Every structure is written in structure tokens, then in C-alpha cells.
N, CA, C and O atoms as a printed pandas DataFrame, in Angstrom:
     atom_number atom_name residue_name chain_id  residue_number  x_coord  y_coord  z_coord
0              1         N          MET        A               1    0.435   12.143   12.089
1              2        CA          MET        A               1   -0.609   12.057   11.094
2              3         C          MET        A               1   -1.987   12.127   11.736
3              4         O          MET        A               1   -2.937   12.560   11.084
4              5         N          THR        A               2   -2.125   11.723   12.965
5              6        CA          THR        A               2   -3.424   11.757   13.612
6              7         C          THR        A               2   -3.892   13.179   13.879
7              8         O          THR        A               2   -5.075   13.389   14.144
8              9         N          SER        A               3   -3.003   14.155   13.816
9             10        CA          SER        A               3   -3.385   15.540   14.037
10            11         C          SER        A               3   -3.886   16.211   12.758
11            12         O          SER        A               3   -4.243   17.389   12.770
12            13         N          GLN        A               4   -3.909   15.463   11.662
13            14        CA          GLN        A               4   -4.354   15.999   10.389
14            15         C          GLN        A               4   -5.839   16.360   10.435
15            16         O          GLN        A               4   -6.630   15.657   11.064
16            17         N          ILE        A               5   -6.210   17.442    9.777
17            18        CA          ILE        A               5   -7.604   17.857    9.701
18            19         C          ILE        A               5   -8.248   17.119    8.529
19            20         O          ILE        A               5   -7.762   17.177    7.400
20            21         N          LEU        A               6   -9.348   16.425    8.818
21            22        CA          LEU        A               6  -10.057   15.685    7.784
22            23         C          LEU        A               6  -11.326   16.417    7.382
23            24         O          LEU        A               6  -11.889   17.186    8.162
24            25         N          LYS        A               7  -11.763   16.171    6.174
25            26        CA          LYS        A               7  -13.042   16.727    5.737
26            27         C          LYS        A               7  -14.144   16.101    6.592
27            28         O          LYS        A               7  -13.978   14.988    7.090
28            29         N          PRO        A               8  -15.265   16.802    6.767
29            30        CA          PRO        A               8  -16.313   16.329    7.684
30            31         C          PRO        A               8  -16.821   14.902    7.426
31            32         O          PRO        A               8  -17.124   14.180    8.375
32            33         N          ASP        A               9  -16.917   14.497    6.176
33            34        CA          ASP        A               9  -17.459   13.169    5.895
34            35         C          ASP        A               9  -16.360   12.101    5.723
35            36         O          ASP        A               9  -16.657   10.983    5.303
36            37         N          TRP        A              10  -15.120   12.427    6.036
37            38        CA          TRP        A              10  -14.008   11.487    5.949
38            39         C          TRP        A              10  -13.709   10.922    7.326
39            40         O          TRP        A              10  -14.022   11.530    8.350
40            41         N          LYS        A              11  -13.097    9.744    7.327
41            42        CA          LYS        A              11  -12.603    9.203    8.588
42            43         C          LYS        A              11  -11.253    8.543    8.343
43            44         O          LYS        A              11  -10.997    8.002    7.268
44            45         N          MET        A              12  -10.407    8.596    9.345
45            46        CA          MET        A              12   -9.083    8.019    9.245
46            47         C          MET        A              12   -9.164    6.540    9.631
47            48         O          MET        A              12   -9.775    6.180   10.637
48            49         N          VAL        A              13   -8.540    5.698    8.818
49            50        CA          VAL        A              13   -8.521    4.268    9.104
50            51         C          VAL        A              13   -7.093    3.760    8.983
51            52         O          VAL        A              13   -6.245    4.400    8.361
52            53         N          LYS        A              14   -6.843    2.627    9.571
53            54        CA          LYS        A              14   -5.529    2.004    9.447
54            55         C          LYS        A              14   -5.395    1.362    8.073
55            56         O          LYS        A              14   -6.388    0.999    7.442
56            57         N          PHE        A              15   -4.161    1.230    7.624
57            58        CA          PHE        A              15   -3.885    0.653    6.315
58            59         C          PHE        A              15   -4.540   -0.724    6.176
59            60         O          PHE        A              15   -5.082   -1.047    5.119
60            61         N          GLY        A              16   -4.492   -1.520    7.220
61            62        CA          GLY        A              16   -5.082   -2.861    7.191
62            63         C          GLY        A              16   -6.587   -2.884    7.015
63            64         O          GLY        A              16   -7.159   -3.936    6.728
64            65         N          HIS        A              17   -7.243   -1.735    7.184
65            66        CA          HIS        A              17   -8.686   -1.670    6.959
66            67         C          HIS        A              17   -9.034   -1.524    5.484
67            68         O          HIS        A              17  -10.158   -1.827    5.083
68            69         N          ILE        A              18   -8.080   -1.061    4.669
69            70        CA          ILE        A              18   -8.380   -0.863    3.247
70            71         C          ILE        A              18   -7.754   -1.922    2.343
71            72         O          ILE        A              18   -8.141   -2.073    1.184
72            73         N          VAL        A              19   -6.781   -2.656    2.891
73            74        CA          VAL        A              19   -6.134   -3.706    2.095
74            75         C          VAL        A              19   -5.994   -4.988    2.907
75            76         O          VAL        A              19   -5.998   -4.984    4.138
76            77         N          GLN        A              20   -5.872   -6.068    2.174
77            78        CA          GLN        A              20   -5.521   -7.353    2.782
78            79         C          GLN        A              20   -4.054   -7.600    2.451
79            80         O          GLN        A              20   -3.659   -7.550    1.286
80            81         N          ASN        A              21   -3.254   -7.866    3.467
81            82        CA          ASN        A              21   -1.850   -8.206    3.254
82            83         C          ASN        A              21   -1.805   -9.693    2.913
83            84         O          ASN        A              21   -2.094  -10.535    3.764
84            85         N          VAL        A              22   -1.448  -10.015    1.687
85            86        CA          VAL        A              22   -1.427  -11.404    1.221
86            87         C          VAL        A              22   -0.062  -11.988    1.556
87            88         O          VAL        A              22    0.964  -11.500    1.083
88            89         N          SER        A              23   -0.056  -13.025    2.368
89            90        CA          SER        A              23    1.221  -13.594    2.804
90            91         C          SER        A              23    1.296  -15.095    2.544
91            92         O          SER        A              23    1.864  -15.844    3.339
92            93         N          VAL        A              24    0.724  -15.523    1.433
93            94        CA          VAL        A              24    0.776  -16.934    1.050
94            95         C          VAL        A              24    2.183  -17.234    0.538
95            96         O          VAL        A              24    2.615  -16.681   -0.474
96            97         N          ARG        A              25    2.885  -18.107    1.239
97            98        CA          ARG        A              25    4.262  -18.456    0.854
98            99         C          ARG        A              25    4.252  -19.734    0.030
99           100         O          ARG        A              25    3.450  -20.640    0.258
100          101         N          ILE        A              26    5.159  -19.780   -0.928
101          102        CA          ILE        A              26    5.218  -20.933   -1.821
102          103         C          ILE        A              26    6.661  -21.186   -2.234
103          104         O          ILE        A              26    7.442  -20.253   -2.418
104          105         N          ASP        A              27    6.996  -22.445   -2.375
105          106        CA          ASP        A              27    8.308  -22.841   -2.874
106          107         C          ASP        A              27    8.274  -22.706   -4.393
107          108         O          ASP        A              27    7.360  -23.236   -5.024
108          109         N          PRO        A              28    9.236  -22.015   -5.001
109          110        CA          PRO        A              28    9.226  -21.824   -6.458
110          111         C          PRO        A              28    9.138  -23.134   -7.244
111          112         O          PRO        A              28    8.532  -23.175   -8.315
112          113         N          ALA        A              29    9.737  -24.198   -6.719
113          114        CA          ALA        A              29    9.698  -25.487   -7.417
114          115         C          ALA        A              29    8.285  -26.068   -7.467
115          116         O          ALA        A              29    7.978  -26.908   -8.313
116          117         N          GLU        A              30    7.430  -25.609   -6.551
117          118        CA          GLU        A              30    6.056  -26.114   -6.498
118          119         C          GLU        A              30    5.046  -25.123   -7.061
119          120         O          GLU        A              30    3.843  -25.384   -7.046
120          121         N          ALA        A              31    5.527  -23.995   -7.554
121          122        CA          ALA        A              31    4.630  -22.952   -8.072
122          123         C          ALA        A              31    3.944  -23.432   -9.347
123          124         O          ALA        A              31    4.565  -24.036  -10.221
124          125         N          GLU        A              32    2.670  -23.151   -9.426
125          126        CA          GLU        A              32    1.904  -23.512  -10.621
126          127         C          GLU        A              32    1.777  -22.289  -11.525
127          128         O          GLU        A              32    0.685  -21.945  -11.978
128          129         N          THR        A              33    2.894  -21.650  -11.774
129          130        CA          THR        A              33    2.950  -20.452  -12.602
130          131         C          THR        A              33    4.302  -20.396  -13.302
131          132         O          THR        A              33    5.256  -21.050  -12.880
132          133         N          ASP        A              34    4.376  -19.629  -14.351
133          134        CA          ASP        A              34    5.639  -19.416  -15.059
134          135         C          ASP        A              34    6.200  -18.027  -14.788
135          136         O          ASP        A              34    7.143  -17.595  -15.450
136          137         N          VAL        A              35    5.617  -17.321  -13.810
137          138        CA          VAL        A              35    5.986  -15.927  -13.571
138          139         C          VAL        A              35    6.599  -15.745  -12.187
139          140         O          VAL        A              35    5.996  -16.094  -11.173
140          141         N          TYR        A              36    7.808  -15.193  -12.167
141          142        CA          TYR        A              36    8.455  -14.772  -10.924
142          143         C          TYR        A              36    8.786  -13.287  -11.061
143          144         O          TYR        A              36    9.416  -12.875  -12.035
144          145         N          VAL        A              37    8.364  -12.496  -10.094
145          146        CA          VAL        A              37    8.651  -11.059  -10.088
146          147         C          VAL        A              37    9.584  -10.758   -8.925
147          148         O          VAL        A              37    9.210  -10.900   -7.761
148          149         N          GLY        A              38   10.784  -10.348   -9.249
149          150        CA          GLY        A              38   11.744   -9.905   -8.242
150          151         C          GLY        A              38   11.723   -8.389   -8.168
151          152         O          GLY        A              38   11.122   -7.734   -9.021
152          153         N          LEU        A              39   12.368   -7.826   -7.163
153          154        CA          LEU        A              39   12.401   -6.367   -7.050
154          155         C          LEU        A              39   13.061   -5.730   -8.268
155          156         O          LEU        A              39   12.753   -4.593   -8.627
156          157         N          GLU        A              40   13.970   -6.468   -8.900
157          158        CA          GLU        A              40   14.630   -5.952  -10.102
158          159         C          GLU        A              40   13.675   -5.838  -11.291
159          160         O          GLU        A              40   13.976   -5.156  -12.270
160          161         N          HIS        A              41   12.528   -6.503  -11.202
161          162        CA          HIS        A              41   11.542   -6.450  -12.278
162          163         C          HIS        A              41   10.540   -5.314  -12.112
163          164         O          HIS        A              41    9.794   -5.004  -13.041
164          165         N          LEU        A              42   10.519   -4.696  -10.942
165          166        CA          LEU        A              42    9.594   -3.591  -10.682
166          167         C          LEU        A              42   10.242   -2.284  -11.118
167          168         O          LEU        A              42   11.359   -1.965  -10.709
168          169         N          ASP        A              43    9.544   -1.544  -11.937
169          170        CA          ASP        A              43   10.060   -0.296  -12.487
170          171         C          ASP        A              43    9.362    0.880  -11.803
171          172         O          ASP        A              43    8.134    0.961  -11.835
172          173         N          PRO        A              44   10.116    1.791  -11.186
173          174        CA          PRO        A              44    9.484    2.912  -10.478
174          175         C          PRO        A              44    8.720    3.883  -11.384
175          176         O          PRO        A              44    7.971    4.721  -10.881
176          177         N          SER        A              45    8.889    3.793  -12.683
177          178        CA          SER        A              45    8.247    4.752  -13.582
178          179         C          SER        A              45    6.880    4.279  -14.095
179          180         O          SER        A              45    6.230    4.993  -14.859
180          181         N          THR        A              46    6.440    3.088  -13.685
181          182        CA          THR        A              46    5.160    2.579  -14.162
182          183         C          THR        A              46    4.542    1.633  -13.131
183          184         O          THR        A              46    5.253    1.048  -12.313
184          185         N          ILE        A              47    3.233    1.490  -13.174
185          186        CA          ILE        A              47    2.564    0.531  -12.293
186          187         C          ILE        A              47    2.289   -0.784  -13.015
187          188         O          ILE        A              47    1.591   -1.654  -12.494
188          189         N          HIS        A              48    2.842   -0.920  -14.213
189          190        CA          HIS        A              48    2.640   -2.127  -15.008
190          191         C          HIS        A              48    3.886   -3.009  -14.960
191          192         O          HIS        A              48    5.013   -2.514  -14.955
192          193         N          LEU        A              49    3.665   -4.317  -14.925
193          194        CA          LEU        A              49    4.789   -5.259  -15.009
194          195         C          LEU        A              49    5.179   -5.395  -16.472
195          196         O          LEU        A              49    4.377   -5.832  -17.297
196          197         N          ARG        A              50    6.398   -5.023  -16.785
197          198        CA          ARG        A              50    6.895   -5.101  -18.161
198          199         C          ARG        A              50    7.917   -6.232  -18.331
199          200         O          ARG        A              50    8.244   -6.623  -19.452
200          201         N          LYS        A              51    8.414   -6.750  -17.201
201          202        CA          LYS        A              51    9.405   -7.822  -17.263
202          203         C          LYS        A              51    9.254   -8.696  -16.033
203          204         O          LYS        A              51    8.738   -8.255  -15.005
204          205         N          TRP        A              52    9.701   -9.929  -16.141
205          206        CA          TRP        A              52    9.657  -10.882  -15.044
206          207         C          TRP        A              52   10.567  -12.040  -15.376
207          208         O          TRP        A              52   11.040  -12.178  -16.504
208          209         N          GLY        A              53   10.802  -12.862  -14.386
209          210        CA          GLY        A              53   11.623  -14.046  -14.566
210          211         C          GLY        A              53   10.768  -15.301  -14.461
211          212         O          GLY        A              53    9.543  -15.254  -14.577
212          213         N          HIS        A              54   11.436  -16.410  -14.242
213          214        CA          HIS        A              54   10.776  -17.715  -14.138
214          215         C          HIS        A              54   11.059  -18.284  -12.746
215          216         O          HIS        A              54   12.149  -18.080  -12.212
216          217         N          PRO        A              55   10.106  -18.986  -12.156
217          218        CA          PRO        A              55   10.335  -19.562  -10.822
218          219         C          PRO        A              55   11.594  -20.428  -10.726
219          220         O          PRO        A              55   12.184  -20.536   -9.651
220          221         N          SER        A              56   12.007  -21.038  -11.822
221          222        CA          SER        A              56   13.215  -21.868  -11.783
222          223         C          SER        A              56   14.482  -21.022  -11.608
223          224         O          SER        A              56   15.556  -21.563  -11.346
224          225         N          ASP        A              57   14.361  -19.712  -11.752
225          226        CA          ASP        A              57   15.502  -18.806  -11.577
226          227         C          ASP        A              57   15.862  -18.579  -10.114
227          228         O          ASP        A              57   16.949  -18.084   -9.817
228          229         N          VAL        A              58   14.953  -18.940   -9.184
229          230        CA          VAL        A              58   15.130  -18.584   -7.777
230          231         C          VAL        A              58   14.916  -19.775   -6.851
231          232         O          VAL        A              58   14.327  -20.788   -7.230
232          233         N          THR        A              59   15.411  -19.621   -5.631
233          234        CA          THR        A              59   15.210  -20.636   -4.597
234          235         C          THR        A              59   14.649  -19.959   -3.358
235          236         O          THR        A              59   14.619  -18.730   -3.280
236          237         N          GLY        A              60   14.215  -20.730   -2.414
237          238        CA          GLY        A              60   13.664  -20.175   -1.178
238          239         C          GLY        A              60   12.207  -19.787   -1.355
239          240         O          GLY        A              60   11.724  -19.612   -2.474
240          241         N          GLN        A              61   11.523  -19.656   -0.239
241          242        CA          GLN        A              61   10.103  -19.342   -0.299
242          243         C          GLN        A              61    9.847  -17.949   -0.868
243          244         O          GLN        A              61   10.590  -17.002   -0.611
244          245         N          LYS        A              62    8.787  -17.858   -1.637
245          246        CA          LYS        A              62    8.356  -16.607   -2.258
246          247         C          LYS        A              62    6.906  -16.354   -1.884
247          248         O          LYS        A              62    6.269  -17.198   -1.253
248          249         N          LEU        A              63    6.388  -15.209   -2.263
249          250        CA          LEU        A              63    4.991  -14.866   -2.010
250          251         C          LEU        A              63    4.166  -15.079   -3.274
251          252         O          LEU        A              63    4.608  -14.748   -4.374
252          253         N          ALA        A              64    2.982  -15.626   -3.116
253          254        CA          ALA        A              64    2.071  -15.809   -4.247
254          255         C          ALA        A              64    1.230  -14.549   -4.402
255          256         O          ALA        A              64    0.851  -13.921   -3.413
256          257         N          PHE        A              65    0.940  -14.185   -5.642
257          258        CA          PHE        A              65    0.028  -13.080   -5.908
258          259         C          PHE        A              65   -0.961  -13.492   -6.986
259          260         O          PHE        A              65   -0.701  -14.400   -7.776
260          261         N          LYS        A              66   -2.085  -12.816   -7.004
261          262        CA          LYS        A              66   -3.153  -13.069   -7.974
262          263         C          LYS        A              66   -3.343  -11.829   -8.846
263          264         O          LYS        A              66   -2.931  -10.725   -8.491
264          265         N          LYS        A              67   -3.972  -12.044   -9.982
265          266        CA          LYS        A              67   -4.297  -10.941  -10.877
266          267         C          LYS        A              67   -5.061   -9.880  -10.085
267          268         O          LYS        A              67   -6.011  -10.195   -9.369
268          269         N          GLY        A              68   -4.642   -8.631  -10.218
269          270        CA          GLY        A              68   -5.285   -7.524   -9.520
270          271         C          GLY        A              68   -4.585   -7.115   -8.238
271          272         O          GLY        A              68   -4.787   -6.000   -7.756
272          273         N          ASP        A              69   -3.757   -8.002   -7.670
273          274        CA          ASP        A              69   -2.993   -7.650   -6.475
274          275         C          ASP        A              69   -1.936   -6.603   -6.828
275          276         O          ASP        A              69   -1.560   -6.446   -7.989
276          277         N          VAL        A              70   -1.467   -5.895   -5.808
277          278        CA          VAL        A              70   -0.374   -4.950   -6.008
278          279         C          VAL        A              70    0.871   -5.526   -5.340
279          280         O          VAL        A              70    0.851   -5.879   -4.161
280          281         N          VAL        A              71    1.950   -5.615   -6.110
281          282        CA          VAL        A              71    3.245   -6.059   -5.601
282          283         C          VAL        A              71    4.045   -4.791   -5.312
283          284         O          VAL        A              71    4.343   -4.009   -6.214
284          285         N          PHE        A              72    4.387   -4.604   -4.038
285          286        CA          PHE        A              72    5.070   -3.388   -3.582
286          287         C          PHE        A              72    6.449   -3.759   -3.063
287          288         O          PHE        A              72    6.566   -4.602   -2.174
288          289         N          GLY        A              73    7.479   -3.152   -3.595
289          290        CA          GLY        A              73    8.847   -3.403   -3.142
290          291         C          GLY        A              73    9.107   -2.721   -1.819
291          292         O          GLY        A              73    9.440   -1.537   -1.788
292          293         N          ARG        A              74    8.960   -3.456   -0.716
293          294        CA          ARG        A              74    9.109   -2.822    0.602
294          295         C          ARG        A              74   10.574   -2.605    0.968
295          296         O          ARG        A              74   10.877   -1.708    1.755
296          297         N          ARG        A              75   11.484   -3.395    0.424
297          298        CA          ARG        A              75   12.911   -3.125    0.630
298          299         C          ARG        A              75   13.271   -1.922   -0.232
299          300         O          ARG        A              75   12.973   -1.884   -1.426
300          301         N          ARG        A              76   13.907   -0.954    0.383
301          302        CA          ARG        A              76   14.228    0.314   -0.281
302          303         C          ARG        A              76   12.951    0.971   -0.826
303          304         O          ARG        A              76   12.863    1.310   -2.006
304          305         N          ALA        A              77   11.981    1.138    0.053
305          306        CA          ALA        A              77   10.670    1.683   -0.327
306          307         C          ALA        A              77   10.787    3.029   -1.036
307          308         O          ALA        A              77    9.942    3.370   -1.863
308          309         N          TYR        A              78   11.831    3.795   -0.716
309          310        CA          TYR        A              78   12.021    5.109   -1.334
310          311         C          TYR        A              78   12.149    5.030   -2.851
311          312         O          TYR        A              78   12.000    6.044   -3.533
312          313         N          GLN        A              79   12.424    3.832   -3.397
313          314        CA          GLN        A              79   12.526    3.673   -4.851
314          315         C          GLN        A              79   11.153    3.643   -5.532
315          316         O          GLN        A              79   11.060    3.710   -6.758
316          317         N          ARG        A              80   10.099    3.544   -4.732
317          318        CA          ARG        A              80    8.720    3.591   -5.237
318          319         C          ARG        A              80    8.445    2.533   -6.296
319          320         O          ARG        A              80    7.865    2.819   -7.344
320          321         N          LYS        A              81    8.861    1.330   -6.012
321          322        CA          LYS        A              81    8.654    0.227   -6.944
322          323         C          LYS        A              81    7.389   -0.532   -6.566
323          324         O          LYS        A              81    7.292   -1.109   -5.482
324          325         N          LEU        A              82    6.429   -0.522   -7.474
325          326        CA          LEU        A              82    5.217   -1.295   -7.285
326          327         C          LEU        A              82    4.584   -1.551   -8.642
327          328         O          LEU        A              82    4.840   -0.831   -9.608
328          329         N          ALA        A              83    3.757   -2.584   -8.702
329          330        CA          ALA        A              83    3.068   -2.903   -9.953
330          331         C          ALA        A              83    1.770   -3.633   -9.651
331          332         O          ALA        A              83    1.653   -4.358   -8.662
332          333         N          VAL        A              84    0.807   -3.424  -10.523
333          334        CA          VAL        A              84   -0.452   -4.146  -10.447
334          335         C          VAL        A              84   -0.286   -5.429  -11.263
335          336         O          VAL        A              84    0.105   -5.390  -12.430
336          337         N          ALA        A              85   -0.585   -6.551  -10.639
337          338        CA          ALA        A              85   -0.437   -7.836  -11.320
338          339         C          ALA        A              85   -1.540   -8.015  -12.362
339          340         O          ALA        A              85   -2.725   -7.865  -12.063
340          341         N          GLU        A              86   -1.138   -8.331  -13.563
341          342        CA          GLU        A              86   -2.093   -8.587  -14.640
342          343         C          GLU        A              86   -2.294  -10.080  -14.845
343          344         O          GLU        A              86   -2.997  -10.502  -15.763
344          345         N          PHE        A              87   -1.665  -10.883  -13.974
345          346        CA          PHE        A              87   -1.745  -12.342  -14.030
346          347         C          PHE        A              87   -1.288  -12.879  -12.686
347          348         O          PHE        A              87   -0.736  -12.133  -11.877
348          349         N          ASP        A              88   -1.508  -14.153  -12.439
349          350        CA          ASP        A              88   -1.055  -14.796  -11.203
350          351         C          ASP        A              88    0.442  -15.078  -11.299
351          352         O          ASP        A              88    0.975  -15.257  -12.394
352          353         N          GLY        A              89    1.114  -15.118  -10.155
353          354        CA          GLY        A              89    2.533  -15.435  -10.148
354          355         C          GLY        A              89    3.075  -15.502   -8.736
355          356         O          GLY        A              89    2.318  -15.554   -7.766
356          357         N          ILE        A              90    4.401  -15.500   -8.629
357          358        CA          ILE        A              90    5.077  -15.447   -7.340
358          359         C          ILE        A              90    6.067  -14.288   -7.378
359          360         O          ILE        A              90    6.517  -13.866   -8.443
360          361         N          CYS        A              91    6.395  -13.782   -6.186
361          362        CA          CYS        A              91    7.312  -12.649   -6.135
362          363         C          CYS        A              91    8.266  -12.786   -4.962
363          364         O          CYS        A              91    8.099  -13.642   -4.094
364          365         N          SER        A              92    9.249  -11.938   -4.959
365          366        CA          SER        A              92   10.259  -11.895   -3.911
366          367         C          SER        A              92    9.618  -11.727   -2.540
367          368         O          SER        A              92    8.623  -11.019   -2.389
368          369         N          ALA        A              93   10.194  -12.379   -1.554
369          370        CA          ALA        A              93    9.729  -12.211   -0.176
370          371         C          ALA        A              93   10.118  -10.833    0.364
371          372         O          ALA        A              93    9.701  -10.469    1.464
372          373         N          HIS        A              94   10.908  -10.062   -0.385
373          374        CA          HIS        A              94   11.242   -8.691   -0.014
374          375         C          HIS        A              94   10.206   -7.703   -0.536
375          376         O          HIS        A              94   10.356   -6.489   -0.400
376          377         N          ALA        A              95    9.160   -8.247   -1.133
377          378        CA          ALA        A              95    8.036   -7.435   -1.588
378          379         C          ALA        A              95    6.888   -7.625   -0.604
379          380         O          ALA        A              95    6.935   -8.483    0.276
380          381         N          MET        A              96    5.880   -6.820   -0.773
381          382        CA          MET        A              96    4.652   -6.964   -0.007
382          383         C          MET        A              96    3.535   -7.078   -1.044
383          384         O          MET        A              96    3.474   -6.293   -1.991
384          385         N          VAL        A              97    2.663   -8.053   -0.858
385          386        CA          VAL        A              97    1.537   -8.220   -1.764
386          387         C          VAL        A              97    0.291   -7.736   -1.029
387          388         O          VAL        A              97   -0.039   -8.232    0.048
388          389         N          VAL        A              98   -0.394   -6.763   -1.623
389          390        CA          VAL        A              98   -1.618   -6.250   -1.012
390          391         C          VAL        A              98   -2.769   -6.361   -2.006
391          392         O          VAL        A              98   -2.599   -6.233   -3.218
392          393         N          ARG        A              99   -3.934   -6.601   -1.444
393          394        CA          ARG        A              99   -5.154   -6.744   -2.231
394          395         C          ARG        A              99   -6.168   -5.751   -1.662
395          396         O          ARG        A              99   -6.437   -5.752   -0.461
396          397         N          ALA        A             100   -6.717   -4.920   -2.513
397          398        CA          ALA        A             100   -7.693   -3.919   -2.076
398          399         C          ALA        A             100   -8.930   -4.585   -1.501
399          400         O          ALA        A             100   -9.372   -5.626   -1.988
400          401         N          LYS        A             101   -9.486   -3.975   -0.458
401          402        CA          LYS        A             101  -10.789   -4.373    0.065
402          403         C          LYS        A             101  -11.797   -3.463   -0.633
403          404         O          LYS        A             101  -11.948   -2.301   -0.257
404          405         N          PRO        A             102  -12.490   -3.987   -1.653
405          406        CA          PRO        A             102  -13.332   -3.137   -2.509
406          407         C          PRO        A             102  -14.396   -2.320   -1.780
407          408         O          PRO        A             102  -14.826   -1.287   -2.293
408          409         N          LYS        A             103  -14.826   -2.751   -0.611
409          410        CA          LYS        A             103  -15.814   -1.964    0.128
410          411         C          LYS        A             103  -15.172   -0.758    0.810
411          412         O          LYS        A             103  -15.867    0.144    1.275
412          413         N          MET        A             104  -13.828   -0.751    0.866
413          414        CA          MET        A             104  -13.114    0.325    1.551
414          415         C          MET        A             104  -12.339    1.255    0.603
415          416         O          MET        A             104  -12.175    2.442    0.886
416          417         N          ILE        A             105  -11.864    0.701   -0.526
417          418        CA          ILE        A             105  -11.079    1.491   -1.476
418          419         C          ILE        A             105  -11.276    0.906   -2.867
419          420         O          ILE        A             105  -11.373   -0.311   -3.027
420          421         N          LEU        A             106  -11.333    1.761   -3.858
421          422        CA          LEU        A             106  -11.434    1.281   -5.235
422          423         C          LEU        A             106  -10.125    0.574   -5.602
423          424         O          LEU        A             106   -9.054    1.166   -5.473
424          425         N          PRO        A             107  -10.195   -0.675   -6.055
425          426        CA          PRO        A             107   -8.965   -1.384   -6.422
426          427         C          PRO        A             107   -8.125   -0.625   -7.445
427          428         O          PRO        A             107   -6.896   -0.687   -7.407
428          429         N          GLU        A             108   -8.781    0.094   -8.360
429          430        CA          GLU        A             108   -8.063    0.852   -9.386
430          431         C          GLU        A             108   -7.304    2.043   -8.788
431          432         O          GLU        A             108   -6.325    2.511   -9.369
432          433         N          PHE        A             109   -7.755    2.528   -7.635
433          434        CA          PHE        A             109   -7.120    3.675   -6.988
434          435         C          PHE        A             109   -5.936    3.264   -6.119
435          436         O          PHE        A             109   -5.014    4.055   -5.919
436          437         N          LEU        A             110   -5.949    2.032   -5.600
437          438        CA          LEU        A             110   -4.930    1.588   -4.648
438          439         C          LEU        A             110   -3.495    1.835   -5.101
439          440         O          LEU        A             110   -2.716    2.386   -4.323
440          441         N          PRO        A             111   -3.101    1.454   -6.328
441          442        CA          PRO        A             111   -1.684    1.688   -6.688
442          443         C          PRO        A             111   -1.301    3.166   -6.677
443          444         O          PRO        A             111   -0.155    3.503   -6.382
444          445         N          PHE        A             112   -2.228    4.033   -6.989
445          446        CA          PHE        A             112   -1.934    5.466   -6.981
446          447         C          PHE        A             112   -1.822    5.991   -5.553
447          448         O          PHE        A             112   -1.005    6.867   -5.272
448          449         N          PHE        A             113   -2.639    5.457   -4.658
449          450        CA          PHE        A             113   -2.506    5.802   -3.246
450          451         C          PHE        A             113   -1.140    5.348   -2.726
451          452         O          PHE        A             113   -0.475    6.078   -1.992
452          453         N          LEU        A             114   -0.724    4.125   -3.116
453          454        CA          LEU        A             114    0.564    3.605   -2.658
454          455         C          LEU        A             114    1.738    4.425   -3.186
455          456         O          LEU        A             114    2.806    4.431   -2.573
456          457         N          GLN        A             115    1.561    5.106   -4.295
457          458        CA          GLN        A             115    2.615    5.955   -4.849
458          459         C          GLN        A             115    2.601    7.368   -4.276
459          460         O          GLN        A             115    3.509    8.154   -4.546
460          461         N          SER        A             116    1.589    7.695   -3.495
461          462        CA          SER        A             116    1.467    9.059   -2.967
462          463         C          SER        A             116    2.609    9.367   -2.000
463          464         O          SER        A             116    3.163    8.470   -1.363
464          465         N          ASP        A             117    2.941   10.635   -1.905
465          466        CA          ASP        A             117    3.976   11.065   -0.968
466          467         C          ASP        A             117    3.604   10.697    0.461
467          468         O          ASP        A             117    4.462   10.286    1.243
468          469         N          MET        A             118    2.330   10.842    0.801
469          470        CA          MET        A             118    1.893   10.545    2.162
470          471         C          MET        A             118    2.174    9.072    2.510
471          472         O          MET        A             118    2.734    8.777    3.566
472          473         N          PHE        A             119    1.786    8.160    1.621
473          474        CA          PHE        A             119    2.022    6.746    1.906
474          475         C          PHE        A             119    3.517    6.434    1.889
475          476         O          PHE        A             119    4.017    5.750    2.782
476          477         N          MET        A             120    4.221    6.924    0.893
477          478        CA          MET        A             120    5.647    6.623    0.770
478          479         C          MET        A             120    6.440    7.139    1.971
479          480         O          MET        A             120    7.340    6.456    2.460
480          481         N          ASN        A             121    6.115    8.325    2.441
481          482        CA          ASN        A             121    6.813    8.855    3.618
482          483         C          ASN        A             121    6.603    7.956    4.822
483          484         O          ASN        A             121    7.542    7.701    5.577
484          485         N          ARG        A             122    5.384    7.473    5.012
485          486        CA          ARG        A             122    5.101    6.560    6.127
486          487         C          ARG        A             122    5.827    5.230    5.941
487          488         O          ARG        A             122    6.354    4.676    6.905
488          489         N          ALA        A             123    5.859    4.712    4.713
489          490        CA          ALA        A             123    6.523    3.430    4.441
490          491         C          ALA        A             123    8.024    3.536    4.721
491          492         O          ALA        A             123    8.622    2.614    5.275
492          493         N          ILE        A             124    8.620    4.645    4.343
493          494        CA          ILE        A             124   10.059    4.841    4.557
494          495         C          ILE        A             124   10.360    4.946    6.051
495          496         O          ILE        A             124   11.312    4.332    6.533
496          497         N          VAL        A             125    9.567    5.711    6.780
497          498        CA          VAL        A             125    9.765    5.849    8.226
498          499         C          VAL        A             125    9.579    4.495    8.898
499          500         O          VAL        A             125   10.353    4.129    9.783
500          501         N          SER        A             126    8.573    3.763    8.490
501          502        CA          SER        A             126    8.313    2.427    9.084
502          503         C          SER        A             126    9.472    1.484    8.794
503          504         O          SER        A             126    9.888    0.732    9.676
504          505         N          ALA        A             127   10.000    1.511    7.576
505          506        CA          ALA        A             127   11.126    0.643    7.223
506          507         C          ALA        A             127   12.362    0.986    8.037
507          508         O          ALA        A             127   13.106    0.088    8.431
508          509         N          ARG        A             128   12.594    2.250    8.294
509          510        CA          ARG        A             128   13.762    2.675    9.080
510          511         C          ARG        A             128   13.648    2.195   10.527
511          512         O          ARG        A             128   14.650    1.844   11.150
512          513         N          ARG        A             129   12.442    2.183   11.051
513          514        CA          ARG        A             129   12.240    1.727   12.434
514          515         C          ARG        A             129   12.568    0.246   12.589
515          516         O          ARG        A             129   12.978   -0.191   13.665
516          517         N          LYS        A             130   12.390   -0.526   11.521
517          518        CA          LYS        A             130   12.614   -1.969   11.590
518          519         C          LYS        A             130   14.076   -2.352   11.448
519          520         O          LYS        A             130   14.442   -3.496   11.716
520          521         N          THR        A             131   14.934   -1.396   11.022
521          522        CA          THR        A             131   16.344   -1.721   10.847
522          523         C          THR        A             131   17.164   -1.323   12.031
523          524         O          THR        A             131   18.377   -1.530   12.039
């Protein structure tokens, strides 16, 4: 990817420069929310959360997310499961929660970038390296 030709006023940056990886872990029993999002709740055909469970449905540590964050299903990334949170909640530790850095990327654009072939191809290759 570093050999890619960029437009003159563009610059290549690392993913961590445009997003914050949110890794706040929480026990579902202590969550101050009624929303739990598992990978089964993420629908590859939309960036909106249409279904979710309750924290009492699950055990073990989960990740906290805030309204506006993007919940990305990193397990089986090829399924392209992600959603923009419209409320606060907790999600599966098999997801990745990212928050746009507004000075680097428009928050409204982030979910579409994450769905791009370029990002998905990199996510799939990265996931394969970890297994």
C-alpha cells in the first residue's frame, strides 16, 4: 500500500491517526446501560443498529461504546459487520470500537471508509496474520 500514488495534497497516515481505538472494558453486571451488541446483532447490509440484547444476556468483560462510535466486527471481518452507535452501550469483546478523530476524518465518513474494499482487504489480511 505504501507504493500507492497519492494526489499532491494528500498524505498517507496510519489508521490510529484518524481514529481512537476505544478499549474501555466493563463487566456486564456493572454496566449502566440496557444495551448489549453482539456480533450477531450487526447486520452487514446496514450501518445502523436494528437489534441488540441486554447486558444480563452475557457474561465476561465487554467493551463500552458511546453514541457516535463505530462498532466493527473484527472476528470474521470479511462479513463487513459494523454499525454506528446511536446510543451508549456495551458490545462483544470480539468487536472493535473506534471513535473518529474529527480533526483527521469526518465522523460521518468513517463508517463508509471502514466498509471500503481497501480497508476491508487490509483488515482481513491483518486478521489472518494473527491466527
